[in-house]
C-alpha positions in Angstrom: 29.8 85.0 28.2 29.1 82.0 30.4 27.6 79.1 28.4 24.5 78.9 30.5 20.9 78.0 29.7 18.0 79.4 31.6 14.5 78.5 32.5 11.5 80.6 33.5 8.3 80.0 35.4 5.2 82.2 35.7 4.0 82.5 39.2 0.6 83.6 40.5 0.9 85.7 43.6 -1.7 86.4 46.2 -2.7 90.1 46.7 -1.1 90.3 50.1 2.2 88.9 48.7 2.1 91.5 45.8 1.6 94.2 48.4 4.6 93.1 50.4 6.7 93.1 47.3 5.5 96.5 46.2 6.3 98.0 49.6 9.7 96.3 49.8 12.5 98.5 51.2 16.0 97.3 50.4 18.3 99.0 47.9 18.9 96.2 45.5 15.5 96.4 43.9 15.1 97.5 40.3 11.9 99.5 39.4 10.9 100.8 36.0 7.8 102.5 34.7 7.5 103.3 31.0 6.5 106.8 29.9 4.8 105.3 26.8 2.3 102.9 28.3 2.8 103.0 32.1 4.0 99.4 32.1 5.7 98.7 35.5 8.4 96.2 36.4 9.6 95.4 39.9 12.7 93.2 40.0 14.6 91.3 42.8 17.9 89.6 42.8 19.9 88.4 39.8 20.2 85.1 38.0 23.0 86.4 35.8 24.9 89.6 34.7 26.2 90.5 31.3 28.7 92.9 30.0 26.9 93.6 26.7 23.3 94.0 25.7 23.9 91.4 23.0 24.9 88.8 25.6 21.8 89.6 27.6 19.6 89.2 24.5 21.2 85.9 23.6 20.5 84.6 27.1 16.9 85.9 27.0 16.4 84.1 23.6 17.0 80.8 25.3 13.9 81.2 27.5 10.5 80.0 26.3 7.9 82.6 25.3 5.3 83.2 28.0 2.7 85.8 28.8 5.4 87.9 30.5 8.3 88.6 28.1 11.6 88.3 30.2 13.8 91.4 30.2 17.3 92.3 31.4 17.8 95.8 32.9 20.8 98.1 32.8 21.9 101.5 34.1 25.1 102.7 32.4 27.4 105.6 33.5 27.5 108.8 31.5 31.2 108.1 30.6 31.0 105.4 27.9 34.6 104.4 28.5 33.5 102.8 31.8 30.9 100.6 30.1 33.3 97.7 29.7 34.5 97.7 33.3 31.6 96.0 35.0 28.7 93.8 33.7 25.8 96.2 34.0 23.0 94.1 32.4 21.0 92.3 35.1 18.8 89.3 34.5 16.5 89.5 37.5 15.8 86.3 39.4 12.2 87.4 40.3 10.2 89.9 38.3 6.8 91.3 39.1 4.9 93.1 36.4 1.3 94.1 35.6 -0.6 92.5 32.8 -3.8 94.5 32.4 -5.1 94.9 35.9 -3.3 91.8 37.3 0.1 91.5 38.8 2.1 88.4 37.9 5.5 87.0 38.9 8.2 85.5 36.7 11.1 83.5 38.1 14.2 83.0 36.0 16.8 80.4 37.0 19.8 78.7 35.4 19.0 75.2 34.2 21.2 73.8 36.9 19.4 75.6 39.7 17.1 73.1 41.4 15.4 75.5 43.9 11.6 75.6 43.8 10.0 78.8 42.7 8.4 79.0 46.1 11.8 78.8 47.8 13.0 81.7 45.7 9.9 83.8 46.5 10.1 83.0 50.2 13.8 84.1 50.2 12.8 87.6 49.0 9.7 87.8 51.3 12.0 87.1 54.2 14.2 90.1 53.2 11.4 92.5 52.9 10.6 95.3 55.3 7.1 96.2 54.1 6.5 98.9 56.7 6.1 102.5 55.6 8.6 105.0 57.2 7.5 106.1 60.6 9.1 109.5 60.1 8.6 111.6 57.0 11.4 113.6 55.5 11.8 117.0 57.1 13.3 119.7 54.8 14.1 121.7 57.9 16.8 119.2 58.9 18.4 118.9 55.4 21.6 120.7 54.8 23.7 121.5 51.7 27.0 119.8 51.9 28.6 120.7 48.6 28.0 122.7 45.4 30.0 121.6 42.3 30.1 125.2 41.1 29.4 128.5 42.7 27.5 131.0 40.6 30.8 132.9 40.0 32.4 129.8 38.7 29.3 129.0 36.6 29.7 132.4 34.9 33.3 131.7 34.3 32.4 128.3 32.8 29.8 129.8 30.5 32.3 132.5 29.4 34.9 129.9 28.5 32.4 127.8 26.7 31.1 130.7 24.6 34.6 131.5 23.7 35.0 128.0 22.2 31.7 128.5 20.4 32.7 131.9 19.0 35.9 130.4 17.7 33.8 127.6 16.1 35.5 124.8 18.0 32.0 123.9 19.4 28.4 124.5 18.4 27.0 123.4 21.8 28.0 121.8 25.1 25.8 120.8 28.0 27.1 121.9 31.3 25.9 120.2 34.5 26.1 121.0 38.1 25.7 118.9 41.2 24.4 119.6 44.7 25.1 117.2 47.6 22.5 117.3 50.4 22.5 115.6 53.7 19.5 113.2 54.2 17.7 114.0 57.4 16.2 110.5 57.8 16.7 106.9 56.5 15.3 106.3 53.0 12.3 104.1 52.3 12.8 103.3 48.7 9.3 102.0 47.7 7.6 105.0 49.3 10.0 107.4 47.5 9.5 105.7 44.2 5.7 105.6 44.5 5.6 109.3 45.3 7.8 110.0 42.3 5.7 107.8 40.1 2.5 109.7 41.0 4.1 113.2 40.7 5.8 112.5 37.3 3.3 111.1 34.8 4.5 110.8 31.2 8.1 110.4 32.4 10.3 107.3 32.5 10.6 106.5 36.2 13.4 104.3 37.5 15.1 103.0 40.6 18.4 101.1 40.0 21.2 99.8 42.2 24.3 101.6 41.1 27.2 99.9 42.8 26.7 100.6 46.6 24.4 103.5 45.7 21.0 103.9 44.2 20.0 105.8 41.1 16.6 107.3 41.1 14.9 109.6 38.6 11.9 110.6 36.5 13.2 111.5 33.0 11.1 113.1 30.2 13.7 112.1 27.6 13.8 108.8 25.7 17.2 107.9 24.3 15.6 105.3 22.0 13.1 102.5 21.9 13.0 99.5 19.5 9.7 97.8 18.7 9.5 95.2 16.0 12.6 96.5 14.2 11.5 100.1 14.3 13.5 102.6 16.4 12.1 105.8 17.9 14.3 108.6 19.3 13.6 111.8 21.2 15.2 115.1 20.5 14.6 117.3 23.6 16.1 120.7 24.1 15.1 124.2 25.2 13.3 124.8 28.5 10.8 127.1 30.1 9.1 126.8 33.5 5.4 125.9 33.7 3.0 128.7 34.1 1.0 129.3 37.3 -2.2 129.6 35.1 -3.2 128.0 31.8 -2.9 131.3 30.1 0.6 131.9 31.4 1.6 128.3 30.5 0.5 128.9 26.9 2.4 132.2 26.8 5.6 130.5 28.0 5.2 127.7 25.5 4.8 130.2 22.7 7.8 132.0 23.9 9.8 128.8 23.8 8.6 127.9 20.3 9.6 131.3 19.0 13.0 131.6 20.8 15.7 131.5 18.2 18.3 130.5 20.8 16.2 127.5 21.9 15.3 126.6 18.3 19.0 126.6 17.5 19.7 124.3 20.4 16.9 122.0 19.3 18.1 122.1 15.7 21.5 120.9 16.6 20.1 117.9 18.4 17.7 117.0 15.6 20.4 117.3 12.9 22.8 115.0 14.8 20.2 112.4 15.6 19.0 112.4 12.0 22.6 111.7 10.8 22.8 108.9 13.4 19.6 107.3 12.3 20.8 107.4 8.7 23.7 105.3 9.7 21.5 102.8 11.6 18.4 102.6 9.4 17.3 101.7 5.9 14.8 104.6 6.1 14.0 107.3 8.7 11.5 110.1 9.2 11.6 113.3 11.3 8.6 115.4 12.4 9.4 118.7 10.6 8.6 121.2 13.5 9.1 120.8 17.2 6.2 120.6 19.6 6.0 121.2 23.4 6.6 118.4 25.9 5.4 119.3 29.4 6.4 117.9 32.8 5.1 119.1 36.1 7.8 121.8 36.5 9.2 122.6 33.0 8.3 122.4 29.3 10.7 121.5 26.5 10.9 121.7 22.7 10.4 118.1 21.5 10.9 116.3 18.1 10.3 112.6 17.5 12.5 110.7 15.0 11.8 107.2 13.7 13.4 104.7 11.4 13.5 101.1 10.2 16.6 99.5 11.7 19.0 97.6 9.5 19.1 93.9 10.4 22.8 93.9 11.2 22.6 96.7 13.9 22.8 95.7 17.6 21.6 97.5 20.7 25.2 98.0 21.8 26.0 99.7 18.5 23.0 102.0 18.9 24.0 102.9 22.5 27.5 103.8 21.5 26.4 105.9 18.5 23.6 107.8 20.1 25.0 108.4 23.6 25.5 111.1 24.5 23.2 113.1 22.2 23.8 116.8 21.8 21.0 117.2 24.4 23.3 115.9 27.2 26.8 116.1 25.8 27.2 118.6 23.0 28.2 119.0 19.4 30.6 118.0 17.9 30.4 115.1 20.4 34.1 114.4 21.1 35.1 118.0 21.3 32.2 118.8 23.7 33.1 115.8 25.9 36.7 116.9 26.0 35.6 120.4 27.1 33.4 118.9 29.9 36.3 116.6 31.0 38.5 119.6 31.3 36.1 122.0 33.0 33.4 120.1 35.0 34.9 119.6 38.4 32.6 116.7 39.4 31.9 113.2 38.0 28.5 112.7 36.4 28.5 109.0 37.4 25.1 107.8 36.2 23.6 111.2 35.6 22.5 111.5 31.9 23.6 108.0 31.2 21.4 105.4 29.5 19.0 103.5 31.7 16.4 100.9 30.5 15.9 97.3 29.4 16.2 94.8 26.5 14.2 91.7 25.7 15.2 89.2 23.0 14.2 91.7 20.2 13.0 95.0 21.7 14.5 97.7 23.9 13.6 100.9 25.7 16.0 103.4 27.2 15.7 106.7 28.9 18.3 109.4 29.5 18.9 109.5 33.3 18.2 113.2 33.7 16.0 114.7 36.5 17.8 112.2 38.7 19.8 111.7 41.9 22.3 109.2 43.3 21.4 108.2 46.8 24.0 107.3 49.4 23.4 106.1 53.0 23.4 109.6 54.5 23.4 112.0 51.6 22.0 112.5 48.1 23.7 113.9 45.0 21.3 115.8 42.8 22.2 116.7 39.2 21.0 119.0 36.4 22.4 120.1 33.1 21.8 122.8 30.5 22.6 123.3 26.9 24.9 126.2 26.1 24.9 127.8 22.6 26.0 131.1 21.2 23.0 133.0 22.6 23.1 131.6 26.1 23.1 133.7 29.2 24.8 132.6 32.5 22.0 133.8 34.7 19.2 132.2 32.7 21.1 128.9 32.5 21.7 128.9 36.2 17.9 129.4 36.8 17.1 126.6 34.3 19.3 124.1 36.3 17.6 125.2 39.5 14.2 124.5 37.9 15.5 121.0 36.9 16.8 120.3 40.3 13.5 121.2 42.0 11.5 117.9 41.4 14.1 115.7 42.9 14.7 118.1 45.8 11.0 118.2 46.5 10.8 114.4 46.4 13.6 114.0 48.9 13.0 116.9 51.2 9.5 118.4 50.5 8.7 122.1 50.3 10.2 124.7 48.1 14.0 125.5 47.9 
């Protein structure tokens, strides 16, 4: 890691300047809204990049404590073998976040950077196109470019996977599929994100540059969070659609809670995560029975796990141990990943990878599901589904369609 020291400056910004930043429309912006407390971060530029979370945390520890705790943000590919190829951890040059009801800015510079904070702020204001899009997306002009799997191939994949399960080589694997759609109009990133934020409460909402592309999503699933040495992990598995009435919604939730197939899928996730936490923690606890976690389109079985982290455990170690959980990879992990590498015809890229932030001591990561990767003229939408012994190809196809729906609605409007 570079032997650099950093300095930070809190900046009060006028309301009209805040509005310009919040409506900015260029693809290098990082945006993050926590599902836990709705804390929102909007980040511009980069002062530095780091290959490992530990390097980012060391750099952050060199900054003075202020009302805004500096953070580094990262989006990692699903394939952990690619994590060491590029420095994914970004220390933003300008961060805007909300403290109570007030927005405040934080500028981070290297100690050798002699620019004034106003010069840095003006640089980003000059890049901003704060206008809303003149033309709304029109689903009538969108077109499907590519399916990663036809329904016939999907059935064949499920059959092969269930053969592996029947022969006890796997307990579970998570198959994904990808749809590539042409974008009918240029994207306006802030409008897109703000719409997603409103439509997906209680989810982790994120917008991250991912190479030349942009990763966007609203995930109900926390990979883990760390607060004052305590780690919290989500086990999320099993899915039903939302009901059209409150009564139907309750019936579907009860059906999910009583489904042996879905309970088994959830059990596998909880068992594995419990074993992981026992390696990481001096003590851990698990809620004994799953509850229901609801999003606007679907509902899931949900179990929360917590533990007291050992002092010698790093964020990088936690990421490598937990990712992918059986909710996005399978069980046993390495055998499931080998199956997916052999049979999935598309690259997941950032789909279902870790996305989140670290500060000097704490961290928060979501699993990048219910997400899409945005290119200049098209979008790649992803969804996955856990397959166990009792799975049915038709039901699992329908489940992936439900999971694709929110992002499709966001980009194109209407109903598929």
